[in-house]
C-alpha positions as CSV (number, residue, x, y, z in Angstrom):
1,X,23.4,-35.0,15.0
2,X,26.0,-35.4,12.3
3,X,25.2,-34.9,8.6
4,X,24.5,-38.6,8.0
5,X,22.0,-38.7,10.8
6,X,20.4,-35.5,9.6
7,X,20.0,-36.9,6.1
8,X,18.5,-40.1,7.4
9,X,16.1,-38.3,9.6
10,X,15.1,-36.0,6.6
11,X,14.6,-39.0,4.3
12,X,12.5,-40.9,6.8
13,X,10.1,-37.9,7.1
14,X,10.2,-36.5,3.6
15,X,7.4,-36.1,1.2
16,X,7.7,-37.1,-2.5
17,X,8.5,-33.5,-3.4
18,X,11.1,-33.2,-0.7
19,X,12.8,-36.4,-1.9
20,X,12.8,-35.1,-5.5
21,X,14.5,-31.9,-4.3
22,X,17.0,-33.8,-2.2
23,X,17.8,-36.0,-5.3
24,X,18.4,-32.9,-7.4
25,X,20.7,-31.4,-4.7
26,X,22.6,-34.8,-4.4
27,X,22.9,-35.1,-8.2
28,X,24.3,-31.6,-8.3
29,X,26.8,-32.3,-5.5
30,X,28.0,-35.4,-7.3
31,X,28.3,-33.5,-10.6
32,X,30.5,-30.9,-8.8
33,X,32.6,-33.7,-7.3
34,X,33.3,-35.1,-10.8
35,X,33.8,-31.7,-12.5
36,X,36.0,-29.1,-10.7
37,X,35.0,-26.4,-13.3
38,X,31.3,-26.7,-12.3
39,X,30.1,-24.5,-9.4
40,X,28.0,-26.0,-6.6
41,X,25.1,-23.7,-7.6
42,X,25.1,-24.6,-11.3
43,X,25.3,-28.3,-10.3
44,X,22.4,-28.1,-7.9
45,X,20.2,-26.0,-10.1
46,X,21.2,-27.9,-13.3
47,X,21.9,-24.6,-15.0
48,X,23.5,-25.2,-18.4
49,X,25.2,-23.2,-21.1
50,X,23.1,-23.9,-24.2
51,X,24.7,-21.5,-26.7
52,X,27.7,-19.1,-26.8
53,X,29.7,-17.2,-29.3
54,X,31.5,-13.8,-29.4
55,X,28.2,-11.9,-29.6
56,X,25.9,-13.7,-27.1
57,X,25.9,-16.0,-24.2
58,X,23.0,-18.2,-23.1
59,X,22.1,-20.2,-20.1
60,X,19.1,-22.4,-19.2
61,X,17.8,-23.7,-15.9
62,X,14.9,-26.2,-15.3
63,X,12.2,-24.9,-13.0
64,X,10.8,-26.7,-10.1
65,X,10.4,-26.7,-6.3
66,X,14.1,-26.0,-5.6
67,X,13.9,-22.6,-7.2
68,X,10.2,-21.7,-6.4
69,X,9.0,-19.3,-3.8
70,X,5.9,-20.1,-1.6
71,X,3.7,-18.8,-4.5
72,X,5.0,-21.7,-6.7
73,X,6.8,-19.3,-9.1
74,X,10.5,-18.8,-9.6
75,X,12.0,-16.9,-6.7
76,X,13.2,-13.5,-7.8
77,X,16.6,-14.2,-6.4
78,X,17.0,-17.2,-8.7
79,X,16.0,-15.1,-11.7
80,X,18.6,-12.6,-10.6
81,X,21.2,-15.4,-10.1
82,X,20.7,-16.9,-13.6
83,X,20.8,-13.4,-15.2
84,X,24.0,-12.6,-13.3
85,X,25.6,-15.9,-14.3
86,X,24.6,-15.4,-17.9
87,X,25.8,-11.8,-18.0
88,X,29.0,-12.9,-16.3
89,X,29.5,-15.7,-18.7
90,X,29.2,-13.3,-21.6
91,X,31.7,-11.0,-20.0
92,X,34.2,-13.7,-19.2
93,X,33.8,-15.4,-22.6
94,X,34.9,-12.2,-24.2
95,X,38.2,-12.0,-22.2
96,X,41.6,-13.6,-22.8
97,X,42.4,-16.5,-20.4
98,X,44.5,-14.4,-18.0
99,X,41.6,-12.1,-17.2
100,X,38.2,-12.6,-15.7
101,X,35.3,-10.4,-14.6
102,X,33.2,-9.8,-11.5
103,X,29.8,-8.1,-11.1
104,X,30.1,-4.5,-10.0
105,X,26.5,-3.5,-10.8
106,X,23.3,-5.4,-11.6
107,X,19.9,-3.9,-12.3
108,X,16.8,-6.1,-13.0
109,X,13.3,-5.2,-14.1
110,X,10.9,-8.1,-13.3
111,X,8.1,-8.2,-15.8
112,X,6.1,-11.3,-15.1
113,X,6.2,-14.3,-12.8
114,X,8.5,-17.2,-13.7
115,X,6.5,-20.3,-14.5
116,X,6.8,-23.3,-16.8
117,X,9.4,-26.0,-17.2
118,X,12.5,-23.9,-17.7
119,X,13.9,-20.3,-17.8
120,X,16.4,-19.2,-20.5
121,X,18.6,-16.2,-20.2
122,X,20.6,-14.5,-23.0
123,X,23.2,-11.8,-22.6
124,X,24.9,-9.4,-25.1
125,X,27.8,-7.1,-24.6
126,X,26.9,-3.4,-25.0
127,X,30.4,-2.0,-24.3
128,X,33.7,-3.6,-23.6
129,X,36.6,-1.5,-22.2
130,X,39.9,-2.3,-20.5
131,X,38.4,-2.2,-17.0
132,X,34.6,-2.4,-17.5
133,X,32.2,-4.5,-19.5
134,X,28.5,-3.3,-19.8
135,X,25.9,-5.9,-20.8
136,X,22.2,-6.4,-21.4
137,X,20.3,-9.6,-20.6
138,X,16.8,-11.0,-20.8
139,X,15.1,-13.9,-19.1
140,X,12.4,-15.9,-20.9
141,X,10.1,-18.7,-19.9
142,X,9.4,-21.9,-21.9
143,X,6.8,-20.1,-23.9
144,X,9.4,-17.4,-24.9
145,X,7.6,-14.8,-22.7
146,X,9.9,-12.1,-21.4
147,X,10.2,-12.5,-17.6
148,X,12.9,-9.9,-16.8
149,X,15.4,-7.5,-18.4
150,X,18.7,-6.7,-16.8
151,X,21.7,-4.5,-17.3
152,X,25.0,-5.1,-15.6
153,X,28.6,-3.8,-15.3
154,X,31.4,-6.2,-14.8
155,X,34.9,-5.2,-13.6
156,X,37.8,-6.8,-15.4
157,X,40.4,-8.4,-13.1
158,X,43.4,-10.7,-13.4
159,X,42.6,-14.4,-13.1
160,X,44.3,-16.1,-10.1
């Protein structure tokens, strides 16, 4: 079966929830197609930068079946991904255009299950050196309850 046949088969047998997830994925792929700066992951999850300056960097992601685990709470890996993206955004936002940063260490403490309509992560730089940037991040639910705390180290590299 080619991809069109697979999609048609999926659509024919899909529940309403499955169709909603497929629509979110399709919308994300279309958004990526129209914006080269967007990653596939941020397009599909609809993660957005909601605030950034020299001190902090913030991202927000709607919650729903696409990012839920079988317990109907946010999959821990999705919490980690949004924290890593937010921490990385803060690191990269602090660098000149010819440099970028990649994760070299990420530590997360999960404090409560992710529930609600969205998750918001905020990151702050703790230390910025020539080669390493150390950051702290927090993830909150839509009731401003702390879901997770993270620390990370990013390695500074030249941008290609």
